[in-house]
C-alpha positions as CSV (number, residue, x, y, z in Angstrom):
1,M,0.0,0.0,0.0
2,Q,1.1,3.6,-0.6
3,N,1.3,5.5,2.6
4,I,0.5,8.9,1.2
5,G,-2.6,11.0,1.5
6,A,-4.3,12.9,4.3
7,I,-7.8,11.5,5.1
8,G,-10.8,13.6,5.9
9,L,-14.1,12.0,6.8
10,D,-17.5,13.7,6.7
11,L,-19.4,11.4,9.1
12,G,-22.9,12.8,8.7
13,G,-26.3,11.8,9.9
14,N,-27.1,9.4,7.0
15,N,-24.1,9.3,4.8
16,A,-20.3,9.2,5.1
17,V,-18.0,10.9,2.5
18,I,-14.3,10.2,2.4
19,A,-11.8,12.6,0.9
20,V,-8.0,12.2,0.6
21,A,-5.7,15.1,0.1
22,K,-2.8,14.2,-2.2
23,R,0.2,16.3,-3.3
24,I,-1.7,17.8,-6.2
25,N,-5.4,17.7,-5.4
26,V,-8.2,16.4,-3.1
27,E,-10.0,13.3,-4.3
28,I,-13.2,11.5,-3.1
29,I,-12.8,7.8,-2.3
30,T,-15.7,5.8,-3.7
31,N,-17.1,2.6,-2.1
32,E,-17.5,-0.9,-3.5
33,A,-20.5,0.3,-5.5
34,S,-18.5,3.2,-7.0
35,H,-20.7,5.7,-5.1
36,R,-19.1,8.8,-3.6
37,A,-21.3,8.7,-0.5
38,T,-21.8,5.6,1.7
39,P,-25.0,5.1,3.7
40,I,-24.5,4.9,7.4
41,V,-26.5,1.7,7.8
42,I,-25.5,-1.4,9.8
43,G,-27.6,-4.5,9.3
44,F,-27.3,-7.9,11.1
45,G,-28.1,-11.2,9.5
46,P,-28.0,-14.9,10.4
47,N,-24.4,-15.2,9.3
48,E,-22.8,-11.8,8.8
49,R,-23.2,-8.0,9.1
50,F,-24.3,-5.8,6.2
51,I,-22.7,-2.4,6.4
52,G,-23.0,0.6,4.1
53,E,-24.4,-0.1,0.7
54,Q,-25.2,-3.7,1.6
55,G,-27.0,-2.6,4.8
56,Y,-29.1,-0.1,2.8
57,A,-30.0,-2.7,0.2
58,Q,-31.5,-5.0,2.8
59,L,-33.1,-2.3,5.0
60,K,-36.7,-2.9,3.9
61,S,-36.5,-6.7,4.4
62,N,-34.5,-6.6,7.7
63,F,-35.5,-3.3,9.3
64,K,-35.8,-4.7,12.8
65,N,-32.1,-5.7,12.8
66,T,-30.8,-2.7,11.0
67,I,-29.3,0.4,12.8
68,V,-29.7,3.7,11.0
69,Y,-28.6,7.2,12.2
70,P,-26.2,5.8,14.8
71,T,-24.2,9.1,15.0
72,R,-27.4,10.9,16.2
73,F,-27.3,8.7,19.3
74,L,-23.7,9.1,20.3
75,G,-23.2,10.3,23.9
76,L,-26.9,10.5,24.7
77,A,-28.4,9.2,27.9
78,A,-31.3,6.8,27.7
79,D,-33.6,9.5,29.2
80,A,-32.5,12.3,26.9
81,P,-35.6,14.4,25.8
82,I,-34.5,14.4,22.1
83,L,-34.7,10.6,21.9
84,E,-38.4,10.8,21.1
85,E,-37.7,12.8,18.0
86,E,-35.1,10.4,16.8
87,K,-37.2,7.3,17.4
88,K,-39.6,8.5,14.6
89,Y,-36.9,7.6,12.0
90,I,-35.5,4.3,13.3
91,F,-37.0,0.8,13.4
92,T,-34.6,-1.0,15.8
93,P,-35.7,-1.4,19.5
94,I,-33.8,0.7,21.9
95,T,-33.0,-0.4,25.4
96,R,-31.4,1.1,28.5
97,T,-28.2,-0.2,29.9
98,D,-27.3,-0.4,33.6
99,D,-25.4,2.9,33.4
100,N,-28.3,4.7,31.6
101,K,-26.8,4.5,28.1
102,I,-28.6,3.7,24.9
103,A,-28.3,0.2,23.3
104,F,-29.7,-1.1,20.0
105,E,-31.3,-4.5,20.3
106,V,-30.9,-6.7,17.2
107,L,-30.8,-10.4,16.2
108,S,-27.3,-11.2,15.1
109,R,-26.2,-14.6,14.0
110,G,-29.3,-16.1,15.6
111,E,-28.8,-14.5,19.0
112,K,-30.3,-11.4,20.5
113,Q,-27.6,-8.9,21.1
114,R,-27.2,-5.3,22.3
115,F,-24.9,-2.8,20.7
116,L,-24.0,0.7,22.0
117,P,-24.1,3.6,19.5
118,E,-20.3,3.7,19.8
119,Q,-20.1,0.1,18.6
120,A,-22.4,0.8,15.7
121,V,-20.4,3.9,14.6
122,A,-17.1,1.8,15.1
123,M,-18.6,-0.8,12.7
124,M,-19.2,2.0,10.1
125,L,-15.7,3.4,10.6
126,S,-14.3,-0.1,10.0
127,K,-16.1,0.0,6.7
128,V,-14.6,3.4,6.0
129,K,-11.2,1.9,6.6
130,E,-11.9,-0.9,4.2
131,N,-12.9,1.5,1.5
132,I,-9.7,3.5,2.1
133,H,-7.4,0.5,2.1
134,R,-9.1,-0.7,-1.2
135,E,-7.6,2.4,-2.8
136,G,-4.1,1.4,-1.7
137,I,-3.9,4.0,1.1
138,S,-2.7,2.5,4.4
139,A,-3.2,5.6,6.6
140,N,-5.4,5.1,9.7
141,D,-5.1,8.8,10.8
142,M,-8.1,10.9,10.0
143,V,-9.7,14.3,10.6
144,I,-13.4,13.6,11.3
145,S,-16.2,16.1,11.1
146,V,-18.7,16.7,13.8
147,P,-21.6,19.1,14.1
148,S,-20.6,22.2,16.1
149,Y,-23.4,21.6,18.5
150,Y,-21.9,18.2,19.6
151,T,-21.3,18.3,23.3
152,E,-18.2,17.0,25.1
153,Q,-20.0,13.6,25.7
154,E,-20.8,13.2,22.0
155,R,-17.3,14.1,20.9
156,K,-15.8,11.7,23.4
157,A,-18.2,9.0,22.2
158,L,-17.0,9.5,18.7
159,I,-13.4,9.3,19.7
160,D,-14.1,6.1,21.6
161,A,-15.8,4.7,18.5
162,A,-12.7,5.5,16.5
163,K,-10.5,3.7,19.0
164,I,-12.7,0.6,18.8
165,A,-12.2,0.7,15.0
166,K,-8.5,1.3,15.5
167,I,-8.5,4.7,13.9
168,N,-6.4,7.6,15.2
169,V,-8.5,10.8,15.3
170,V,-6.0,13.6,14.5
171,K,-8.7,16.1,15.0
172,L,-12.5,16.5,15.4
173,M,-13.4,19.3,13.1
174,N,-16.6,21.2,13.3
175,E,-18.6,20.9,10.1
176,S,-19.0,24.7,9.7
177,T,-15.3,25.1,10.0
178,A,-14.6,22.4,7.4
179,I,-16.9,24.1,5.0
180,A,-15.1,27.4,5.6
181,A,-11.7,25.9,5.4
182,G,-12.4,24.4,2.0
183,Y,-13.6,27.8,0.8
184,G,-10.7,29.8,2.2
185,I,-7.8,27.5,1.2
186,F,-8.8,27.1,-2.4
187,R,-9.4,30.8,-2.7
188,K,-6.1,32.1,-1.1
189,A,-5.2,33.9,-4.3
190,E,-8.4,36.0,-4.1
191,M,-7.9,37.0,-0.5
192,S,-6.1,40.1,0.8
193,A,-5.1,41.4,4.2
194,N,-8.6,42.8,4.7
195,P,-11.0,40.1,6.0
196,R,-13.6,38.8,3.7
197,N,-16.8,37.8,5.5
198,V,-18.9,35.0,4.0
199,V,-22.1,33.4,5.3
200,F,-22.4,29.6,5.0
201,I,-25.8,28.0,5.1
202,D,-25.9,24.2,5.4
203,F,-29.5,22.8,5.2
204,G,-28.7,19.1,5.5
205,H,-30.5,15.8,5.9
206,C,-30.9,16.0,9.7
207,S,-29.8,19.4,10.9
208,T,-29.2,23.0,9.7
209,S,-26.3,25.3,10.5
210,I,-25.6,28.9,9.6
211,S,-22.1,30.3,10.2
212,L,-20.1,33.4,9.4
213,G,-16.5,32.9,8.3
214,S,-13.7,35.5,8.1
215,F,-10.9,35.0,5.6
216,T,-7.5,36.5,4.8
217,K,-4.6,35.1,2.7
218,D,-3.3,32.9,5.5
219,H,-6.2,32.6,8.0
220,T,-9.7,31.1,8.2
221,A,-11.9,31.8,11.3
222,I,-15.4,31.1,12.3
223,V,-16.8,34.3,13.8
224,S,-20.3,33.2,14.8
225,E,-22.7,30.3,14.2
226,I,-26.2,29.0,15.1
227,H,-27.6,25.5,14.7
228,E,-30.9,23.7,14.7
229,R,-30.4,20.0,15.7
230,N,-33.7,18.8,14.3
231,L,-34.3,20.8,11.1
232,G,-33.4,19.0,7.9
233,T,-34.8,17.5,4.7
234,R,-36.0,14.4,6.7
235,D,-38.3,16.7,8.6
236,L,-39.7,17.8,5.2
237,D,-40.2,14.2,4.3
238,W,-41.9,13.5,7.6
239,R,-44.4,16.3,6.9
240,L,-45.2,14.8,3.5
241,L,-45.5,11.3,5.1
242,E,-48.1,12.7,7.5
243,F,-49.9,14.4,4.5
244,Y,-50.1,11.1,2.6
245,A,-51.0,9.1,5.8
246,D,-54.1,11.3,6.1
247,I,-55.0,10.7,2.5
248,C,-54.6,6.9,3.0
249,K,-56.5,7.0,6.2
250,K,-59.5,8.6,4.6
251,K,-59.3,6.6,1.4
252,F,-58.4,3.1,2.6
253,G,-59.0,3.3,6.3
254,V,-55.4,2.3,7.2
255,D,-52.5,3.9,9.0
256,I,-49.5,3.5,6.7
257,T,-47.1,4.8,9.4
258,A,-47.9,1.7,11.5
259,N,-46.3,-0.6,9.0
260,P,-42.5,-0.2,8.9
261,K,-42.1,-1.7,5.4
262,T,-44.7,0.6,4.0
263,K,-43.2,3.6,5.9
264,L,-39.8,2.9,4.4
265,R,-41.2,2.6,0.9
266,M,-43.1,5.8,1.4
267,F,-39.9,7.6,2.5
268,D,-38.1,6.5,-0.6
269,A,-40.9,7.7,-2.9
270,I,-41.3,11.0,-1.0
271,E,-37.6,11.7,-1.3
272,K,-37.7,11.2,-5.0
273,Q,-40.8,13.4,-5.4
274,R,-39.2,16.2,-3.3
275,K,-36.1,16.2,-5.5
276,I,-38.2,16.3,-8.7
277,L,-40.2,19.2,-7.3
278,S,-36.9,21.2,-6.9
279,A,-36.7,21.4,-10.7
280,N,-40.3,20.9,-11.8
281,S,-43.7,22.4,-11.0
282,E,-45.3,19.1,-10.1
283,A,-44.4,15.5,-9.4
284,V,-46.2,12.2,-9.1
285,I,-45.8,9.8,-6.2
286,S,-46.8,6.2,-6.8
287,V,-46.5,3.4,-4.2
288,D,-47.9,-0.1,-4.6
289,N,-49.7,-2.0,-1.8
290,V,-49.9,0.7,0.8
291,A,-52.8,-1.3,2.0
292,E,-54.2,-4.7,1.2
293,D,-54.6,-4.7,-2.6
294,E,-54.5,-0.9,-2.6
295,D,-52.1,1.3,-4.4
296,M,-51.5,5.0,-3.8
297,S,-50.8,7.6,-6.5
298,Y,-50.9,11.4,-6.1
299,T,-49.8,14.4,-8.1
300,L,-48.3,17.1,-5.9
301,T,-47.6,20.6,-7.1
302,R,-44.8,22.8,-5.9
303,E,-47.3,25.2,-4.4
304,N,-49.0,22.4,-2.4
305,F,-45.6,21.2,-1.3
306,E,-44.7,24.6,0.0
307,D,-48.0,24.9,1.9
308,I,-47.4,21.5,3.6
309,I,-43.9,22.5,4.8
310,T,-44.9,26.1,5.8
311,S,-44.1,25.7,9.5
312,I,-40.6,24.2,8.8
313,V,-39.8,27.0,6.4
314,A,-40.9,29.5,9.1
315,R,-38.5,28.0,11.6
316,F,-35.7,28.3,9.0
317,G,-36.6,31.9,8.4
318,Q,-36.5,32.7,12.1
319,M,-33.0,31.2,12.2
320,L,-31.9,33.4,9.3
321,S,-33.3,36.5,10.8
322,Q,-31.8,35.8,14.2
323,F,-28.4,35.2,12.7
324,K,-28.5,38.3,10.4
325,S,-29.5,40.6,13.3
326,A,-26.3,39.6,15.1
327,I,-24.0,40.3,12.2
328,K,-22.1,43.6,12.6
329,V,-19.7,43.3,9.6
330,P,-20.3,43.7,5.9
331,I,-21.1,40.4,4.1
332,H,-19.2,39.5,0.9
333,S,-21.4,36.6,-0.2
334,I,-23.7,33.8,0.9
335,E,-22.6,30.2,0.1
336,I,-25.3,27.5,0.4
337,V,-24.6,23.7,0.8
338,G,-26.7,20.7,1.7
339,G,-29.5,18.9,0.0
340,G,-32.2,21.2,1.4
341,T,-30.8,24.3,-0.2
342,R,-31.8,22.9,-3.7
343,I,-35.4,23.6,-2.7
344,P,-36.6,26.8,-4.4
345,I,-38.6,28.1,-1.4
346,I,-35.5,27.7,0.8
347,Q,-33.4,29.7,-1.6
348,K,-36.1,32.3,-1.9
349,I,-36.3,32.9,1.9
350,I,-32.5,33.2,2.1
351,Q,-32.4,35.8,-0.6
352,E,-35.3,37.7,1.1
353,V,-33.7,37.8,4.5
354,F,-30.2,38.8,3.4
355,N,-31.2,40.7,0.3
356,M,-28.5,38.9,-1.7
357,E,-28.2,36.2,-4.3
358,C,-27.1,32.8,-3.1
359,S,-23.9,31.3,-4.4
360,R,-23.3,27.6,-5.0
361,T,-19.6,27.5,-5.8
362,L,-19.0,24.7,-3.2
363,N,-19.8,21.1,-3.8
364,G,-22.7,20.8,-1.4
365,S,-22.3,17.1,-0.7
366,E,-18.5,16.9,-0.5
367,C,-17.3,20.2,0.8
368,I,-17.1,19.1,4.5
369,A,-15.0,16.0,3.6
370,R,-12.7,18.1,1.4
371,G,-12.3,20.7,4.2
372,C,-11.4,17.9,6.7
373,A,-8.9,16.5,4.2
374,M,-7.2,19.9,3.8
375,Q,-7.0,20.2,7.6
376,A,-5.5,16.7,7.8
377,A,-2.9,17.8,5.2
378,L,-2.0,20.9,7.2
379,L,-1.4,18.7,10.2
380,T,0.7,16.1,8.3
381,P,4.4,16.7,8.2
382,A,4.7,15.0,4.8
383,F,2.8,17.9,3.2
384,K,4.5,21.3,2.8
385,F,2.2,24.3,3.0
386,A,2.7,28.0,3.3
387,P,1.7,29.1,6.9
388,Y,-2.1,28.8,7.2
389,T,-4.2,28.8,10.3
390,I,-7.8,27.6,10.8
391,Q,-9.6,28.9,13.9
392,E,-12.6,27.2,15.3
393,A,-15.1,28.6,17.8
394,N,-16.5,27.2,21.0
395,F,-20.3,26.7,20.7
396,Y,-21.4,26.2,24.3
397,P,-20.2,28.5,27.2
398,I,-18.5,26.5,29.9
399,R,-18.9,27.5,33.5
400,C,-16.4,26.8,36.3
401,S,-17.3,26.5,40.0
402,W,-14.9,25.9,42.9
403,T,-14.9,25.2,46.6
404,F,-12.0,25.0,49.1
405,R,-11.8,22.0,51.5
406,E,-9.8,21.1,54.5
407,E,-7.7,17.9,54.5
408,N,-10.6,16.1,56.2
409,G,-12.9,17.0,53.3
410,M,-14.9,19.7,55.1
411,E,-15.8,22.6,52.9
412,I,-14.4,26.0,53.9
413,E,-17.3,28.5,54.1
414,A,-17.0,31.5,51.8
415,E,-16.5,34.9,53.4
416,P,-19.6,37.0,53.8
417,G,-20.6,38.6,50.5
418,M,-18.3,36.2,48.5
419,E,-20.8,33.3,48.1
420,N,-21.5,34.1,44.5
421,K,-17.8,34.8,43.7
422,R,-16.9,31.1,43.5
423,T,-18.3,30.6,39.9
424,A,-17.5,32.2,36.6
425,I,-17.7,31.6,32.8
426,L,-14.3,30.1,32.0
427,F,-14.7,29.6,28.2
428,P,-17.4,31.9,26.7
429,E,-19.5,31.1,23.7
430,G,-17.6,32.0,20.5
431,C,-14.1,31.9,22.0
432,S,-11.3,30.5,19.8
433,V,-10.5,26.8,20.0
434,P,-7.9,25.6,21.1
435,T,-7.4,27.9,24.0
436,A,-6.4,27.8,27.7
437,K,-7.1,29.7,30.9
438,V,-5.1,30.0,34.1
439,M,-7.1,30.3,37.4
440,T,-5.2,31.8,40.4
441,F,-6.3,31.0,43.9
442,H,-4.7,32.6,47.0
443,Q,-5.2,29.4,48.9
444,D,-3.1,26.4,49.8
445,K,-6.1,24.2,50.7
446,N,-7.6,21.5,48.7
447,I,-9.6,22.9,45.7
448,E,-12.5,21.1,44.1
449,I,-13.3,22.5,40.6
450,S,-16.5,21.6,38.7
451,L,-17.0,22.4,35.0
452,S,-20.4,22.4,33.2
453,Y,-22.1,23.9,30.2
454,D,-23.8,27.2,31.1
455,T,-26.7,27.1,28.6
456,Q,-30.4,26.5,28.6
457,T,-30.4,25.3,25.0
458,L,-28.4,22.1,25.6
459,T,-30.2,19.2,24.0
460,G,-27.5,16.5,23.5
461,G,-26.9,15.4,27.1
462,S,-26.0,16.3,30.7
463,P,-24.4,19.7,31.3
464,L,-21.9,18.2,33.7
465,L,-18.4,17.9,32.1
466,A,-15.6,17.3,34.6
467,R,-14.5,17.5,38.2
468,F,-10.9,18.3,39.3
469,I,-9.6,17.9,42.8
470,I,-6.4,19.8,43.5
471,Q,-4.6,18.5,46.6
472,G,-3.2,21.6,48.4
473,K,0.2,21.8,49.9
474,K,1.2,24.0,52.8
475,S,3.2,27.0,51.7
476,Q,6.5,27.8,53.5
477,R,6.4,31.4,52.4
478,P,3.9,34.2,53.0
479,D,3.5,35.2,49.3
480,F,2.0,32.2,47.5
481,S,-0.9,31.2,45.1
482,T,-2.3,28.0,43.5
483,K,-2.4,28.3,39.7
484,V,-4.6,25.8,37.7
485,R,-4.4,25.8,34.0
486,I,-7.4,24.4,32.1
487,A,-7.4,24.0,28.4
488,L,-10.1,23.5,25.7
489,N,-8.1,21.4,23.2
490,H,-8.2,21.1,19.4
491,N,-11.1,18.6,19.7
492,G,-13.2,20.9,21.8
493,L,-12.5,18.8,24.9
494,L,-11.5,20.0,28.4
495,E,-8.1,19.1,29.8
496,L,-6.4,19.8,33.1
497,D,-3.0,21.0,31.9
498,S,-1.3,21.7,35.2
499,A,-1.8,22.6,38.9
500,Q,1.0,24.2,40.8
501,L,1.8,25.9,44.1
502,V,3.6,29.1,43.2
503,E,5.7,30.6,46.0
504,E,7.2,34.0,45.4
505,F,10.2,35.5,47.4
506,F,13.1,37.9,47.1
507,E,16.4,36.2,46.3
508,D,19.8,37.8,47.4
509,N,22.1,38.4,44.5
510,L,25.2,39.9,46.2
511,A,28.7,39.8,44.7
512,A,31.4,38.0,46.5
513,G,34.5,39.9,48.0
514,G,35.3,42.8,50.3
515,N,33.8,46.2,50.4
516,G,37.1,47.9,49.6
517,A,37.2,49.9,52.9
518,S,40.5,50.7,54.7
519,Q,41.4,48.3,57.6
520,N,43.0,51.1,59.7
521,P,41.0,54.1,58.9
522,G,41.7,57.6,60.3
523,F,39.1,60.3,60.6
524,F,38.6,60.6,57.0
525,G,38.8,56.8,56.6
526,Q,36.0,56.3,59.1
527,F,33.8,58.9,57.2
528,T,34.6,57.2,53.9
529,N,33.7,53.7,55.3
530,A,30.4,55.0,56.7
531,F,29.5,56.5,53.3
532,Q,30.4,53.3,51.5
533,K,28.4,51.2,53.9
534,T,25.2,53.3,53.4
535,F,25.7,53.2,49.6
536,K,26.3,49.4,49.7
537,Q,23.0,48.8,51.6
538,Q,21.1,50.7,48.9
539,E,22.9,48.8,46.2
540,D,22.1,45.4,47.9
541,E,18.4,46.2,48.0
542,V,18.4,47.0,44.3
543,K,20.2,43.7,43.5
544,R,17.7,41.6,45.3
545,K,15.3,40.1,42.7
546,K,11.9,38.6,43.1
547,T,11.7,34.9,42.0
548,A,9.1,32.1,42.1
549,Q,9.3,28.4,43.0
550,N,6.7,26.2,41.3
551,T,5.7,22.9,42.9
552,D,3.4,20.5,41.0
553,L,0.4,19.4,43.0
554,K,-1.3,16.1,43.0
555,T,-4.7,16.0,41.2
556,Q,-7.7,13.8,40.8
557,V,-9.4,14.1,37.5
558,S,-13.0,12.8,36.8
559,F,-14.7,13.2,33.4
560,Y,-18.3,12.3,33.0
561,N,-19.8,9.9,30.5
562,S,-16.7,8.6,28.8
563,M,-15.5,5.0,28.5
564,N,-12.5,3.7,30.4
565,E,-9.6,1.9,28.7
566,K,-10.9,-1.5,29.9
567,Q,-14.3,-1.0,28.2
568,I,-12.7,0.3,25.0
569,Q,-10.4,-2.7,24.9
570,Y,-13.3,-5.1,25.3
571,F,-15.3,-3.5,22.5
572,T,-12.1,-3.4,20.3
573,D,-11.6,-7.1,20.8
574,L,-15.3,-7.8,20.1
575,E,-15.2,-5.7,16.8
576,A,-12.1,-7.6,15.7
577,Q,-13.9,-10.8,16.4
578,L,-16.9,-9.7,14.3
579,L,-14.6,-8.6,11.5
580,N,-12.9,-12.0,11.4
581,Q,-16.3,-13.7,11.3
582,D,-17.5,-11.5,8.5
583,R,-14.2,-12.1,6.6
584,L,-14.5,-15.9,7.0
585,V,-18.1,-15.7,5.7
586,H,-17.0,-13.7,2.7
587,E,-14.0,-16.0,2.0
588,T,-16.3,-19.0,2.3
589,Y,-18.7,-17.5,-0.3
590,E,-15.8,-16.8,-2.6
591,K,-14.5,-20.3,-2.3
592,R,-17.9,-21.7,-2.9
593,N,-18.3,-19.6,-6.0
594,E,-14.8,-20.7,-7.2
595,L,-15.8,-24.3,-6.8
596,E,-19.0,-23.8,-8.7
597,A,-17.2,-22.0,-11.5
598,C,-14.6,-24.8,-11.6
599,V,-17.4,-27.3,-12.0
600,Y,-18.8,-25.4,-15.0
601,D,-15.4,-24.9,-16.5
602,I,-14.4,-28.6,-16.3
603,R,-17.7,-29.7,-17.6
604,A,-17.3,-27.5,-20.6
605,K,-13.8,-28.8,-21.3
606,I,-14.9,-32.4,-21.0
607,N,-17.8,-31.8,-23.5
608,E,-15.7,-29.7,-25.9
609,K,-12.0,-29.5,-25.6
610,Y,-11.4,-33.1,-24.4
611,A,-14.5,-34.7,-25.9
612,N,-12.5,-36.9,-28.4
613,S,-9.6,-37.6,-26.0
614,L,-11.6,-39.4,-23.3
615,R,-13.0,-42.9,-23.2
616,P,-16.8,-42.9,-23.1
617,E,-16.9,-44.5,-19.7
618,T,-14.4,-42.0,-18.3
619,K,-16.3,-39.1,-19.7
620,A,-19.6,-40.4,-18.3
621,S,-18.1,-41.0,-14.9
622,M,-16.6,-37.6,-14.7
623,L,-19.8,-35.8,-15.9
624,A,-21.8,-37.8,-13.3
625,E,-19.3,-36.8,-10.6
626,L,-19.7,-33.1,-11.6
627,D,-23.5,-33.4,-11.6
628,Q,-23.4,-34.9,-8.2
629,L,-21.1,-32.1,-6.9
630,E,-23.3,-29.4,-8.4
631,N,-26.4,-30.9,-6.7
632,W,-24.5,-31.1,-3.5
633,L,-23.6,-27.4,-3.8
634,Y,-27.2,-26.4,-4.0
635,D,-28.4,-28.8,-1.3
636,E,-26.5,-29.9,1.8
637,G,-23.2,-28.3,0.7
638,A,-24.7,-24.8,0.5
639,K,-23.5,-24.1,4.1
640,A,-20.3,-26.2,4.1
641,S,-17.1,-24.8,5.6
642,I,-14.4,-23.2,3.6
643,Q,-12.1,-26.2,4.2
644,V,-14.6,-28.6,2.6
645,Y,-14.9,-26.4,-0.4
646,Q,-11.1,-26.2,-0.7
647,Q,-10.8,-30.0,-0.5
648,K,-13.3,-30.6,-3.3
649,L,-11.8,-27.8,-5.4
650,D,-8.3,-29.4,-5.0
651,K,-9.7,-32.8,-6.1
652,L,-11.3,-31.3,-9.2
653,K,-8.1,-29.5,-10.1
654,R,-6.1,-32.8,-9.7
655,D,-8.6,-34.6,-11.9
656,I,-8.5,-32.1,-14.7
657,Q,-4.7,-31.8,-14.4
658,S,-4.3,-35.6,-14.9
659,I,-6.5,-35.4,-18.1
660,E,-4.4,-32.5,-19.4
661,T,-1.2,-34.4,-18.6
662,R,-2.3,-37.4,-20.6
């Protein structure tokens, strides 16, 4: 394999797109079906798993054992409010684990099993690795995109999934930043020292984001952004499904949403109709057997479609207005990406709010993957770039609270009037990422620091993030402080960088040797020595310098809702076992097909090439043996082991070789 290329992965809600940055350009890696996007679908059968294209192909017939939208469940607790919205689009039962996590319950290899979202995503990432390695690229280092609204728990869950799949995440890159990076890097020649401000609108399958990027020749920065977690084209499709469900209820007396197979077929037909309406004034939907012996056909005009989705368009318009009102800089242009921006009513409302024409210079389906690949190239030493920086923004404000405790654990009460001074916003919304802050405490007691999201709009999980306990150490000097450095790293995750006791004091810096005074002074000598002594004292005071002694303190670090190394190793071993089982099944299928092809090939040679060279009884015997082997393949041999297939294949090859030798 060639070990060149920086990998960027757009791991979206329903599709994964892989891009590789090479020395000349950025290319998209296709899957086994030669498609540029791979469905994020994981199906489980009696013998093997079906992932990606294979999973999507058997979704309608195996919906109960097929996981869809696994990235939407990463890091969520089993009692998260947004789960009810997600359950509308899935068909696999969800259960609660002992530690209040989500688990998908499926029938795999004849046994009922439960898989965490991290495991499901790891399975998809293993498929991504397979597609990459098929292209001859051995790299397992990737920059993976995440929605900006992903919380710390969701980001850690994705990193855990990557570890299970044995992928090294070089960086988690916000989708809005990836779009902006792709725009800025490929337009460096157009930029100047004066910032260019561009609005990016991504109306995707599951969510919508609006961001403002600022660009110069050597810099890309996200200035501001807003997101709606549940506003995408699938919400439009759901409204159309409800519309057609009402029609079927009145016409046929059945609820088509109660039948998963019918529901899936309706979603496929609705998506096709919606795409046709983006370019045409009307489109026909036709679905067979929506009810017993009943077919549904309906012609929908674009005006009717826009009436049906009015409330969703209104929500989108409110997002646009809210974002525009917060912009205080001149806008150069508006770039639109995502499947939803192809809908005329969506483009129209964007133009009305911003009073500008929309631009589509970016590839709406691949720009995130390309931006991630360019970021990966910037972080890879093998690629040589002119200095270029990409600055991300923190989405949720992070609050820090602290208490002081005695050695016995008792909390030290705050001084009167200082009760509310033990909390502050450490990382505000919109601050640059990565970044770090130093907290200074004039205490040598134990310090307990708690970090949490300070927002009412958090929908992805618990606001609690981490707890740090700094073990105090008695200072030996009167002038001291405890300094704690907390970082928000390049993945948007909290880290405790350091905790130190800093003791400051004056250090003497006197020169060695005598003071130059006379040992036997007379009157004038005594006067001279007194003057020199006074001057020397003043000089000594000037030479004393203030210095600091830093002592590292012991710490206890606790992060919430993340896997430990033992759990990750267990799931890694399990994924490796499942991969080996799938590989064995595929190799067995291939060996069976090879044996079957060999039967046909030898039969053809006996009847044609060697027809006049064989005795009639030998020919009849061999043809009978081939017929018997063919019947065995379609009967009891259909599920034989790879070793049995290999033995029979070797025997056939020996037989034909002996004929050819004669």
